[in-house]
PAFIDREN-100684 format. One record per residue (C-alpha): x, y, z; residue in one letter; residue number from 1. Coordinates in nm, 4 decimals, always signed. Each point is the difference from the previous one (the first is absolute). Example, Ala and Ser with C-alpha at 12.3 -4.5 7.8 and 13.67 -1.06 7.14 Angstrom:
2
X=+1.2300 | Y=-0.4500 | Z=+0.7800 | res=A | n=1;
X=+0.1370 | Y=+0.3440 | Z=-0.0660 | res=S | n=2;
REM end
This chain:
314
X=+1.1274 | Y=-8.9079 | Z=+0.1401 | res=X | n=1;
X=-0.2568 | Y=-0.1702 | Z=+0.2102 | res=X | n=2;
X=+0.0034 | Y=-0.1396 | Z=+0.3453 | res=X | n=3;
X=-0.0415 | Y=-0.3644 | Z=-0.0301 | res=X | n=4;
X=-0.0317 | Y=-0.0449 | Z=+0.3709 | res=X | n=5;
X=+0.2987 | Y=-0.2290 | Z=+0.0460 | res=X | n=6;
X=-0.0467 | Y=-0.1990 | Z=+0.3175 | res=X | n=7;
X=+0.3585 | Y=-0.0897 | Z=+0.0682 | res=X | n=8;
X=+0.0449 | Y=+0.2974 | Z=+0.2419 | res=X | n=9;
X=-0.3567 | Y=-0.0192 | Z=+0.1382 | res=X | n=10;
X=+0.0023 | Y=-0.3514 | Z=+0.1473 | res=X | n=11;
X=+0.2349 | Y=-0.1817 | Z=+0.2051 | res=X | n=12;
X=+0.0979 | Y=-0.3580 | Z=-0.0697 | res=X | n=13;
X=-0.2345 | Y=-0.2524 | Z=+0.1790 | res=X | n=14;
X=+0.1555 | Y=-0.2708 | Z=+0.2000 | res=X | n=15;
X=-0.2954 | Y=-0.2295 | Z=-0.0379 | res=X | n=16;
X=-0.0808 | Y=-0.1496 | Z=-0.3349 | res=X | n=17;
X=-0.3679 | Y=+0.0547 | Z=+0.0623 | res=X | n=18;
X=+0.0496 | Y=+0.3753 | Z=-0.0286 | res=X | n=19;
X=+0.1669 | Y=-0.0425 | Z=-0.3316 | res=X | n=20;
X=-0.2719 | Y=-0.2243 | Z=-0.1324 | res=X | n=21;
X=-0.2595 | Y=+0.2476 | Z=+0.1033 | res=X | n=22;
X=+0.1770 | Y=+0.2830 | Z=-0.1670 | res=X | n=23;
X=+0.0633 | Y=-0.1944 | Z=-0.3203 | res=X | n=24;
X=-0.3707 | Y=-0.1012 | Z=-0.0109 | res=X | n=25;
X=-0.1041 | Y=+0.3611 | Z=+0.0393 | res=X | n=26;
X=+0.2273 | Y=+0.1073 | Z=-0.2881 | res=X | n=27;
X=-0.1268 | Y=-0.2671 | Z=-0.2191 | res=X | n=28;
X=-0.3575 | Y=+0.0876 | Z=+0.0767 | res=X | n=29;
X=+0.0541 | Y=+0.3594 | Z=-0.0837 | res=X | n=30;
X=+0.1745 | Y=-0.0859 | Z=-0.3154 | res=X | n=31;
X=-0.2873 | Y=-0.2202 | Z=-0.1144 | res=X | n=32;
X=-0.2478 | Y=+0.2706 | Z=+0.0712 | res=X | n=33;
X=+0.2008 | Y=+0.2563 | Z=-0.1902 | res=X | n=34;
X=+0.0240 | Y=-0.2357 | Z=-0.2907 | res=X | n=35;
X=-0.3726 | Y=-0.0647 | Z=+0.0038 | res=X | n=36;
X=-0.0858 | Y=+0.3692 | Z=+0.0235 | res=X | n=37;
X=+0.2390 | Y=+0.0871 | Z=-0.2811 | res=X | n=38;
X=-0.1493 | Y=-0.2807 | Z=-0.2173 | res=X | n=39;
X=-0.3572 | Y=+0.1244 | Z=+0.0527 | res=X | n=40;
X=+0.0867 | Y=+0.3557 | Z=-0.1009 | res=X | n=41;
X=-0.1391 | Y=-0.0061 | Z=-0.3560 | res=X | n=42;
X=-0.1734 | Y=+0.2479 | Z=-0.2231 | res=X | n=43;
X=-0.3601 | Y=+0.0273 | Z=-0.0174 | res=X | n=44;
X=+0.0008 | Y=-0.1870 | Z=-0.3231 | res=X | n=45;
X=+0.2004 | Y=-0.2755 | Z=+0.1720 | res=X | n=46;
X=+0.2748 | Y=-0.0144 | Z=-0.2486 | res=X | n=47;
X=+0.2862 | Y=+0.2137 | Z=+0.1150 | res=X | n=48;
X=+0.1988 | Y=-0.0842 | Z=+0.3092 | res=X | n=49;
X=+0.1785 | Y=+0.2619 | Z=+0.2039 | res=X | n=50;
X=+0.3667 | Y=-0.0582 | Z=-0.0009 | res=X | n=51;
X=+0.2113 | Y=+0.0893 | Z=+0.3102 | res=X | n=52;
X=+0.3154 | Y=+0.1859 | Z=-0.0763 | res=X | n=53;
X=+0.2710 | Y=+0.1965 | Z=+0.1831 | res=X | n=54;
X=-0.1219 | Y=+0.1528 | Z=+0.3219 | res=X | n=55;
X=-0.2791 | Y=-0.2450 | Z=+0.0331 | res=X | n=56;
X=-0.2540 | Y=+0.1915 | Z=-0.1948 | res=X | n=57;
X=-0.2012 | Y=-0.2033 | Z=-0.2583 | res=X | n=58;
X=-0.0512 | Y=+0.1379 | Z=-0.3449 | res=X | n=59;
X=-0.1791 | Y=-0.1124 | Z=-0.3201 | res=X | n=60;
X=+0.2592 | Y=+0.1923 | Z=-0.2107 | res=X | n=61;
X=+0.2907 | Y=-0.1811 | Z=-0.1188 | res=X | n=62;
X=+0.2222 | Y=+0.3028 | Z=+0.0251 | res=X | n=63;
X=-0.0284 | Y=+0.3018 | Z=+0.2358 | res=X | n=64;
X=+0.1971 | Y=+0.2930 | Z=+0.1563 | res=X | n=65;
X=-0.0817 | Y=+0.2501 | Z=+0.2662 | res=X | n=66;
X=+0.2143 | Y=+0.3119 | Z=+0.0293 | res=X | n=67;
X=-0.0108 | Y=+0.3039 | Z=+0.2198 | res=X | n=68;
X=-0.0183 | Y=+0.2964 | Z=-0.2406 | res=X | n=69;
X=+0.2215 | Y=+0.2668 | Z=+0.1624 | res=X | n=70;
X=+0.3055 | Y=-0.1989 | Z=+0.0640 | res=X | n=71;
X=-0.0448 | Y=-0.2814 | Z=-0.2542 | res=X | n=72;
X=+0.0495 | Y=-0.2829 | Z=+0.2589 | res=X | n=73;
X=-0.1397 | Y=-0.3341 | Z=-0.0950 | res=X | n=74;
X=-0.2277 | Y=-0.1367 | Z=+0.2757 | res=X | n=75;
X=-0.1070 | Y=-0.3207 | Z=-0.1720 | res=X | n=76;
X=+0.0741 | Y=-0.1817 | Z=-0.3185 | res=X | n=77;
X=-0.1119 | Y=-0.3249 | Z=-0.1524 | res=X | n=78;
X=+0.1649 | Y=-0.0968 | Z=-0.3297 | res=X | n=79;
X=+0.0612 | Y=+0.3634 | Z=-0.0611 | res=X | n=80;
X=+0.2653 | Y=-0.0675 | Z=-0.2575 | res=X | n=81;
X=-0.1834 | Y=-0.2624 | Z=-0.1939 | res=X | n=82;
X=-0.1256 | Y=+0.0818 | Z=-0.3535 | res=X | n=83;
X=-0.3607 | Y=+0.1005 | Z=-0.0266 | res=X | n=84;
X=-0.2240 | Y=+0.1259 | Z=-0.2790 | res=X | n=85;
X=-0.1146 | Y=+0.3489 | Z=+0.1059 | res=X | n=86;
X=-0.3310 | Y=+0.0024 | Z=-0.1959 | res=X | n=87;
X=-0.1468 | Y=+0.3652 | Z=+0.0382 | res=X | n=88;
X=+0.2682 | Y=+0.0867 | Z=+0.2686 | res=X | n=89;
X=+0.1792 | Y=+0.0852 | Z=-0.3218 | res=X | n=90;
X=-0.2001 | Y=+0.3233 | Z=-0.0217 | res=X | n=91;
X=+0.1809 | Y=+0.1377 | Z=+0.3000 | res=X | n=92;
X=+0.3119 | Y=+0.0276 | Z=-0.2321 | res=X | n=93;
X=-0.2083 | Y=+0.1310 | Z=-0.2895 | res=X | n=94;
X=-0.1197 | Y=+0.2764 | Z=+0.2259 | res=X | n=95;
X=+0.3467 | Y=+0.0728 | Z=+0.1257 | res=X | n=96;
X=+0.1518 | Y=+0.0244 | Z=-0.3398 | res=X | n=97;
X=-0.2834 | Y=+0.2357 | Z=-0.1200 | res=X | n=98;
X=+0.0630 | Y=+0.2241 | Z=+0.3120 | res=X | n=99;
X=+0.3695 | Y=+0.0076 | Z=-0.0829 | res=X | n=100;
X=-0.0605 | Y=+0.0956 | Z=-0.3635 | res=X | n=101;
X=-0.2491 | Y=+0.2791 | Z=+0.0413 | res=X | n=102;
X=-0.0387 | Y=+0.3016 | Z=+0.2245 | res=X | n=103;
X=-0.3335 | Y=+0.1089 | Z=-0.1416 | res=X | n=104;
X=-0.2545 | Y=-0.2661 | Z=+0.0836 | res=X | n=105;
X=-0.2700 | Y=+0.2131 | Z=-0.1677 | res=X | n=106;
X=+0.1599 | Y=-0.0740 | Z=-0.3321 | res=X | n=107;
X=-0.2644 | Y=-0.1441 | Z=-0.2252 | res=X | n=108;
X=+0.0531 | Y=-0.3079 | Z=-0.2304 | res=X | n=109;
X=-0.2406 | Y=-0.1856 | Z=-0.2376 | res=X | n=110;
X=-0.0488 | Y=-0.3736 | Z=+0.0476 | res=X | n=111;
X=+0.0440 | Y=-0.1789 | Z=-0.3296 | res=X | n=112;
X=-0.2030 | Y=-0.2805 | Z=-0.1404 | res=X | n=113;
X=+0.3160 | Y=-0.2114 | Z=+0.0011 | res=X | n=114;
X=+0.0006 | Y=-0.0043 | Z=+0.3789 | res=X | n=115;
X=-0.3355 | Y=-0.1643 | Z=+0.0034 | res=X | n=116;
X=+0.0692 | Y=-0.2408 | Z=-0.2818 | res=X | n=117;
X=+0.3068 | Y=-0.1170 | Z=+0.1822 | res=X | n=118;
X=-0.2047 | Y=-0.0613 | Z=+0.3252 | res=X | n=119;
X=-0.2987 | Y=-0.1630 | Z=-0.1801 | res=X | n=120;
X=-0.0408 | Y=-0.3609 | Z=+0.1342 | res=X | n=121;
X=+0.2695 | Y=+0.0244 | Z=+0.2548 | res=X | n=122;
X=-0.2369 | Y=-0.0123 | Z=+0.2973 | res=X | n=123;
X=+0.1776 | Y=+0.3011 | Z=+0.1398 | res=X | n=124;
X=-0.1813 | Y=+0.2244 | Z=+0.2497 | res=X | n=125;
X=-0.1173 | Y=+0.3292 | Z=-0.1485 | res=X | n=126;
X=-0.0578 | Y=+0.3610 | Z=+0.1263 | res=X | n=127;
X=-0.2707 | Y=+0.0589 | Z=-0.2420 | res=X | n=128;
X=+0.1716 | Y=+0.2582 | Z=-0.2397 | res=X | n=129;
X=-0.0717 | Y=-0.0018 | Z=-0.3742 | res=X | n=130;
X=+0.1779 | Y=+0.0177 | Z=-0.3236 | res=X | n=131;
X=+0.0682 | Y=+0.3589 | Z=-0.1071 | res=X | n=132;
X=-0.0516 | Y=+0.1353 | Z=+0.3566 | res=X | n=133;
X=+0.2018 | Y=+0.3081 | Z=+0.0721 | res=X | n=134;
X=+0.1009 | Y=-0.0205 | Z=+0.3593 | res=X | n=135;
X=+0.2572 | Y=+0.1266 | Z=+0.2482 | res=X | n=136;
X=+0.2884 | Y=-0.2000 | Z=+0.1236 | res=X | n=137;
X=-0.1334 | Y=+0.0534 | Z=+0.3572 | res=X | n=138;
X=-0.3286 | Y=-0.1559 | Z=-0.0808 | res=X | n=139;
X=+0.1672 | Y=-0.2895 | Z=-0.1825 | res=X | n=140;
X=+0.2318 | Y=-0.0485 | Z=+0.3081 | res=X | n=141;
X=-0.3152 | Y=-0.0456 | Z=+0.2159 | res=X | n=142;
X=-0.1361 | Y=-0.2352 | Z=-0.2499 | res=X | n=143;
X=+0.3129 | Y=-0.2011 | Z=+0.0147 | res=X | n=144;
X=+0.0266 | Y=-0.0124 | Z=+0.3783 | res=X | n=145;
X=-0.3602 | Y=-0.0135 | Z=+0.1228 | res=X | n=146;
X=-0.1855 | Y=-0.2289 | Z=-0.2103 | res=X | n=147;
X=+0.3284 | Y=-0.1470 | Z=-0.1345 | res=X | n=148;
X=-0.0980 | Y=+0.0836 | Z=-0.3540 | res=X | n=149;
X=+0.2117 | Y=-0.1592 | Z=-0.2748 | res=X | n=150;
X=-0.1525 | Y=+0.2665 | Z=-0.2389 | res=X | n=151;
X=+0.1501 | Y=+0.2705 | Z=+0.2203 | res=X | n=152;
X=+0.3314 | Y=-0.1699 | Z=+0.0433 | res=X | n=153;
X=+0.0585 | Y=-0.0736 | Z=-0.3654 | res=X | n=154;
X=-0.1305 | Y=+0.3301 | Z=-0.0994 | res=X | n=155;
X=+0.2616 | Y=+0.1639 | Z=+0.2304 | res=X | n=156;
X=+0.2772 | Y=-0.2184 | Z=-0.1364 | res=X | n=157;
X=-0.0762 | Y=+0.0728 | Z=-0.3620 | res=X | n=158;
X=-0.0408 | Y=+0.3716 | Z=+0.0571 | res=X | n=159;
X=+0.3333 | Y=+0.0173 | Z=+0.1855 | res=X | n=160;
X=+0.2295 | Y=-0.2349 | Z=-0.2069 | res=X | n=161;
X=-0.1784 | Y=-0.0577 | Z=-0.3223 | res=X | n=162;
X=-0.0309 | Y=-0.3738 | Z=+0.0685 | res=X | n=163;
X=-0.0423 | Y=-0.2313 | Z=+0.2998 | res=X | n=164;
X=+0.3366 | Y=-0.1698 | Z=-0.0801 | res=X | n=165;
X=+0.1790 | Y=+0.3361 | Z=+0.0145 | res=X | n=166;
X=-0.1784 | Y=+0.0864 | Z=+0.3121 | res=X | n=167;
X=+0.1026 | Y=-0.3340 | Z=+0.1581 | res=X | n=168;
X=+0.3480 | Y=+0.1064 | Z=-0.0526 | res=X | n=169;
X=-0.0582 | Y=+0.3125 | Z=+0.2007 | res=X | n=170;
X=-0.1595 | Y=-0.2191 | Z=+0.2814 | res=X | n=171;
X=+0.3131 | Y=-0.2262 | Z=+0.0049 | res=X | n=172;
X=+0.2272 | Y=+0.2932 | Z=+0.0109 | res=X | n=173;
X=-0.1907 | Y=+0.1475 | Z=+0.2804 | res=X | n=174;
X=+0.0130 | Y=-0.3423 | Z=+0.1859 | res=X | n=175;
X=+0.3742 | Y=-0.0161 | Z=-0.0411 | res=X | n=176;
X=+0.0233 | Y=+0.3440 | Z=+0.1562 | res=X | n=177;
X=-0.1920 | Y=-0.1203 | Z=+0.3068 | res=X | n=178;
X=+0.2234 | Y=-0.3111 | Z=+0.0359 | res=X | n=179;
X=-0.2900 | Y=-0.2368 | Z=-0.1021 | res=X | n=180;
X=+0.2595 | Y=-0.2682 | Z=-0.0974 | res=X | n=181;
X=-0.2453 | Y=-0.2769 | Z=-0.0436 | res=X | n=182;
X=-0.2613 | Y=+0.1767 | Z=-0.2122 | res=X | n=183;
X=-0.0678 | Y=+0.0121 | Z=-0.3641 | res=X | n=184;
X=-0.3007 | Y=+0.1754 | Z=-0.1693 | res=X | n=185;
X=-0.1459 | Y=-0.0912 | Z=-0.3366 | res=X | n=186;
X=-0.3094 | Y=+0.2187 | Z=-0.0028 | res=X | n=187;
X=-0.1797 | Y=+0.2801 | Z=+0.1807 | res=X | n=188;
X=-0.3174 | Y=-0.1911 | Z=+0.1009 | res=X | n=189;
X=+0.1079 | Y=-0.3068 | Z=+0.1895 | res=X | n=190;
X=-0.1463 | Y=-0.2467 | Z=-0.2485 | res=X | n=191;
X=+0.1713 | Y=-0.3306 | Z=+0.0401 | res=X | n=192;
X=+0.3373 | Y=-0.0498 | Z=-0.1875 | res=X | n=193;
X=+0.2606 | Y=-0.2586 | Z=+0.1251 | res=X | n=194;
X=+0.2667 | Y=+0.2732 | Z=-0.0467 | res=X | n=195;
X=-0.2022 | Y=+0.2446 | Z=+0.2205 | res=X | n=196;
X=+0.0974 | Y=-0.0699 | Z=+0.3634 | res=X | n=197;
X=+0.1247 | Y=+0.1492 | Z=+0.3196 | res=X | n=198;
X=+0.0221 | Y=-0.0803 | Z=+0.3807 | res=X | n=199;
X=-0.2087 | Y=+0.1359 | Z=+0.2959 | res=X | n=200;
X=+0.3231 | Y=+0.1612 | Z=+0.1319 | res=X | n=201;
X=+0.0573 | Y=+0.1822 | Z=-0.3327 | res=X | n=202;
X=-0.3676 | Y=+0.1252 | Z=-0.0109 | res=X | n=203;
X=+0.0318 | Y=+0.1190 | Z=+0.3623 | res=X | n=204;
X=+0.3217 | Y=+0.1901 | Z=-0.1124 | res=X | n=205;
X=-0.2112 | Y=+0.1508 | Z=-0.2818 | res=X | n=206;
X=-0.2937 | Y=+0.0873 | Z=+0.2214 | res=X | n=207;
X=+0.2194 | Y=+0.1639 | Z=+0.2549 | res=X | n=208;
X=+0.1604 | Y=+0.2105 | Z=-0.2609 | res=X | n=209;
X=-0.3419 | Y=+0.0870 | Z=-0.1524 | res=X | n=210;
X=-0.1441 | Y=+0.1133 | Z=+0.3280 | res=X | n=211;
X=+0.2663 | Y=+0.2652 | Z=+0.0289 | res=X | n=212;
X=-0.1696 | Y=+0.1758 | Z=-0.3068 | res=X | n=213;
X=-0.2948 | Y=+0.2050 | Z=+0.1290 | res=X | n=214;
X=-0.2057 | Y=-0.0731 | Z=-0.3308 | res=X | n=215;
X=+0.0743 | Y=-0.3692 | Z=+0.0283 | res=X | n=216;
X=-0.1193 | Y=-0.0109 | Z=+0.3676 | res=X | n=217;
X=-0.3282 | Y=+0.1878 | Z=-0.0869 | res=X | n=218;
X=-0.0641 | Y=-0.2488 | Z=-0.2868 | res=X | n=219;
X=+0.0938 | Y=-0.3008 | Z=+0.2282 | res=X | n=220;
X=-0.2310 | Y=+0.1112 | Z=+0.2933 | res=X | n=221;
X=-0.3083 | Y=+0.1214 | Z=-0.2020 | res=X | n=222;
X=-0.3021 | Y=-0.2328 | Z=+0.0012 | res=X | n=223;
X=-0.2201 | Y=+0.1775 | Z=-0.2403 | res=X | n=224;
X=+0.0536 | Y=+0.2763 | Z=-0.2681 | res=X | n=225;
X=-0.2247 | Y=+0.1774 | Z=-0.2609 | res=X | n=226;
X=+0.1849 | Y=+0.0854 | Z=-0.3213 | res=X | n=227;
X=-0.0547 | Y=+0.3301 | Z=-0.1723 | res=X | n=228;
X=-0.2485 | Y=+0.0136 | Z=-0.2960 | res=X | n=229;
X=+0.1383 | Y=-0.1177 | Z=-0.3266 | res=X | n=230;
X=-0.1145 | Y=-0.0272 | Z=-0.3655 | res=X | n=231;
X=-0.1171 | Y=-0.3631 | Z=+0.0657 | res=X | n=232;
X=-0.1148 | Y=+0.0509 | Z=+0.3605 | res=X | n=233;
X=-0.1759 | Y=+0.3347 | Z=+0.0324 | res=X | n=234;
X=-0.0835 | Y=-0.0618 | Z=+0.3591 | res=X | n=235;
X=+0.3496 | Y=-0.1412 | Z=+0.0854 | res=X | n=236;
X=+0.0593 | Y=-0.3530 | Z=+0.1157 | res=X | n=237;
X=-0.0229 | Y=-0.1401 | Z=+0.3559 | res=X | n=238;
X=+0.2991 | Y=-0.2018 | Z=+0.0967 | res=X | n=239;
X=-0.0022 | Y=-0.2376 | Z=+0.3103 | res=X | n=240;
X=+0.2915 | Y=-0.1643 | Z=+0.1506 | res=X | n=241;
X=-0.0015 | Y=-0.3838 | Z=-0.0091 | res=X | n=242;
X=+0.0576 | Y=+0.0180 | Z=+0.3755 | res=X | n=243;
X=-0.3524 | Y=+0.1376 | Z=+0.0533 | res=X | n=244;
X=-0.1690 | Y=-0.3310 | Z=-0.0560 | res=X | n=245;
X=+0.2300 | Y=-0.1543 | Z=+0.2726 | res=X | n=246;
X=-0.0270 | Y=+0.2530 | Z=+0.2740 | res=X | n=247;
X=-0.2468 | Y=-0.2058 | Z=+0.2003 | res=X | n=248;
X=+0.2998 | Y=-0.2343 | Z=+0.0912 | res=X | n=249;
X=+0.0668 | Y=+0.0250 | Z=+0.3780 | res=X | n=250;
X=+0.2896 | Y=+0.2284 | Z=+0.0719 | res=X | n=251;
X=+0.2265 | Y=-0.0615 | Z=+0.3233 | res=X | n=252;
X=-0.0642 | Y=+0.2431 | Z=+0.2849 | res=X | n=253;
X=+0.2202 | Y=+0.3161 | Z=-0.0414 | res=X | n=254;
X=+0.0706 | Y=-0.0545 | Z=-0.3649 | res=X | n=255;
X=-0.1217 | Y=+0.2477 | Z=-0.2624 | res=X | n=256;
X=+0.0232 | Y=-0.1119 | Z=-0.3597 | res=X | n=257;
X=+0.1120 | Y=+0.3047 | Z=-0.2022 | res=X | n=258;
X=+0.0117 | Y=-0.1333 | Z=-0.3494 | res=X | n=259;
X=+0.1015 | Y=-0.2824 | Z=-0.2368 | res=X | n=260;
X=+0.0222 | Y=-0.1562 | Z=-0.3414 | res=X | n=261;
X=-0.1459 | Y=-0.3436 | Z=-0.0658 | res=X | n=262;
X=+0.1032 | Y=-0.2352 | Z=-0.2800 | res=X | n=263;
X=-0.1055 | Y=-0.3310 | Z=-0.1395 | res=X | n=264;
X=+0.0578 | Y=-0.2409 | Z=-0.2761 | res=X | n=265;
X=-0.0349 | Y=-0.3740 | Z=+0.0047 | res=X | n=266;
X=+0.3751 | Y=-0.0354 | Z=-0.0052 | res=X | n=267;
X=+0.0634 | Y=+0.2620 | Z=+0.2627 | res=X | n=268;
X=-0.2792 | Y=-0.0783 | Z=+0.2446 | res=X | n=269;
X=-0.1302 | Y=+0.2759 | Z=+0.2222 | res=X | n=270;
X=+0.2522 | Y=+0.2801 | Z=+0.0596 | res=X | n=271;
X=-0.0030 | Y=+0.3173 | Z=+0.2073 | res=X | n=272;
X=+0.2193 | Y=+0.2883 | Z=+0.0804 | res=X | n=273;
X=-0.1291 | Y=+0.2110 | Z=+0.2727 | res=X | n=274;
X=+0.0594 | Y=+0.2852 | Z=+0.2535 | res=X | n=275;
X=-0.1198 | Y=+0.0125 | Z=+0.3582 | res=X | n=276;
X=+0.0536 | Y=+0.1907 | Z=+0.3131 | res=X | n=277;
X=+0.0300 | Y=-0.1183 | Z=+0.3605 | res=X | n=278;
X=+0.1197 | Y=+0.1797 | Z=+0.3117 | res=X | n=279;
X=+0.0825 | Y=+0.3121 | Z=-0.1927 | res=X | n=280;
X=+0.2285 | Y=-0.1726 | Z=-0.2481 | res=X | n=281;
X=-0.0506 | Y=-0.1324 | Z=-0.3608 | res=X | n=282;
X=+0.0654 | Y=-0.3456 | Z=-0.1340 | res=X | n=283;
X=+0.0011 | Y=-0.1593 | Z=-0.3379 | res=X | n=284;
X=-0.0880 | Y=-0.3626 | Z=-0.0901 | res=X | n=285;
X=+0.0240 | Y=-0.1765 | Z=-0.3214 | res=X | n=286;
X=-0.1483 | Y=-0.3499 | Z=-0.0526 | res=X | n=287;
X=-0.0328 | Y=-0.2249 | Z=-0.2950 | res=X | n=288;
X=-0.1082 | Y=-0.3427 | Z=-0.1029 | res=X | n=289;
X=-0.3087 | Y=-0.0321 | Z=+0.2290 | res=X | n=290;
X=-0.2419 | Y=-0.2700 | Z=-0.1449 | res=X | n=291;
X=-0.3455 | Y=+0.1206 | Z=-0.1341 | res=X | n=292;
X=-0.1343 | Y=+0.2541 | Z=-0.2290 | res=X | n=293;
X=-0.2033 | Y=+0.3241 | Z=-0.0112 | res=X | n=294;
X=-0.2996 | Y=-0.2210 | Z=+0.0830 | res=X | n=295;
X=+0.1375 | Y=-0.1661 | Z=+0.3182 | res=X | n=296;
X=+0.0876 | Y=+0.1295 | Z=+0.3482 | res=X | n=297;
X=+0.2606 | Y=+0.2850 | Z=-0.0098 | res=X | n=298;
X=+0.2845 | Y=-0.2117 | Z=+0.1295 | res=X | n=299;
X=+0.2666 | Y=+0.2663 | Z=-0.1120 | res=X | n=300;
X=-0.1591 | Y=+0.2589 | Z=+0.2344 | res=X | n=301;
X=-0.0645 | Y=-0.2416 | Z=+0.2706 | res=X | n=302;
X=+0.3790 | Y=-0.0799 | Z=-0.0170 | res=X | n=303;
X=+0.0857 | Y=+0.3735 | Z=-0.0019 | res=X | n=304;
X=-0.1988 | Y=+0.0460 | Z=+0.3144 | res=X | n=305;
X=+0.1657 | Y=-0.3022 | Z=+0.1567 | res=X | n=306;
X=+0.3391 | Y=+0.1695 | Z=-0.0631 | res=X | n=307;
X=-0.1091 | Y=+0.3377 | Z=+0.1288 | res=X | n=308;
X=-0.1355 | Y=-0.1797 | Z=+0.3181 | res=X | n=309;
X=+0.3707 | Y=-0.0986 | Z=+0.0679 | res=X | n=310;
X=+0.1139 | Y=+0.3453 | Z=+0.0322 | res=X | n=311;
X=-0.0437 | Y=+0.0136 | Z=+0.3792 | res=X | n=312;
X=+0.2081 | Y=-0.3298 | Z=+0.0240 | res=X | n=313;
X=+0.3116 | Y=+0.1149 | Z=-0.1834 | res=X | n=314;
REM end
C-alpha cells in the first residue's frame, strides 16, 4: 500500500568496499534515529507509547481500521479482526435497531423506575433523564448517542422489546444480517460483559450501514441537541456530544471531522467510531483499546486524526 523507497533500483553496486561501508553506516544511523524518535513519542502522562503498525503510522490504539465510505475500501487496518470490547460503541447498534423498529420517532414512551434501578451503582454515563419521564423516541436517541446516556439506551431497549435481554436478541439478529460474524451483544449500553464483544472491522461494517440511514447520520453528526419539554423537564434537557470536550485536539490540514461516537470502560480502553471528510470524499475510522480514560489525553481521537491524515498517502 505504501512506498517503502526500496533502494535496490536506485543505486548501482559499488566496486569499492568503502562505498558499501558508508552506505551501511548511513542506514544504521537512520535506523537508530528512527528508533529513538519512536521511543520518545509518549503521551503527556508519560505512560502510553505509540505503537507503529501497517503503513508506518504509529497508534496508541490496539485495533484500528480506516475505510473509504463510498466504496468500502479498507485503506488501513491494525488487528482489525481481533476481539475487542466495544463499550459505548454498542449504542450505535442500539440506535440502528430502534430506527429499524420505528417509523415514528415522535412516539412517546415512559421511562420506568426499573431502568434506573438497574443502572444504579454501575458507573454508566447518564443523559439526565428521570424515572417516570414521558419522552419521545427521538429525544431518547439523542440522549443515547450524544452524551452516551445509559438511561436513554436502556429505556429505549425496554420500551421496544420489554427487556434488555430480548432487545439484545434483536441486536444480534441485526448484526447477523450485516455480516458481523465476530460480534455478540449482551446489552444495549456497552457496560462490560465478557460475552459482549466485537471487532473494529465489524463495528465499521455497522457504522457504514448506519450512515446510509438519514436519521442515523443526523444523530451521528450532531454535537448539541435540546429535547422537547417533558413532565420532568419542563424546559427540556440540553444534550452535548462527548466529542465536544475533545474538539481542541489538532486536526490534520484538509480534514473535517463530521461526527463520532466515543466509548470507554476499563476493559475496553478508549474507543472511537468517527466520520470525516477530506478532498470531497468521506471516510470512517474505528479505533479501540487506546490506553487512558476520560481524564487523560484523548488518544482515541488523536489516533483517528492520524488515520485521516493518511488519506493523501493511500
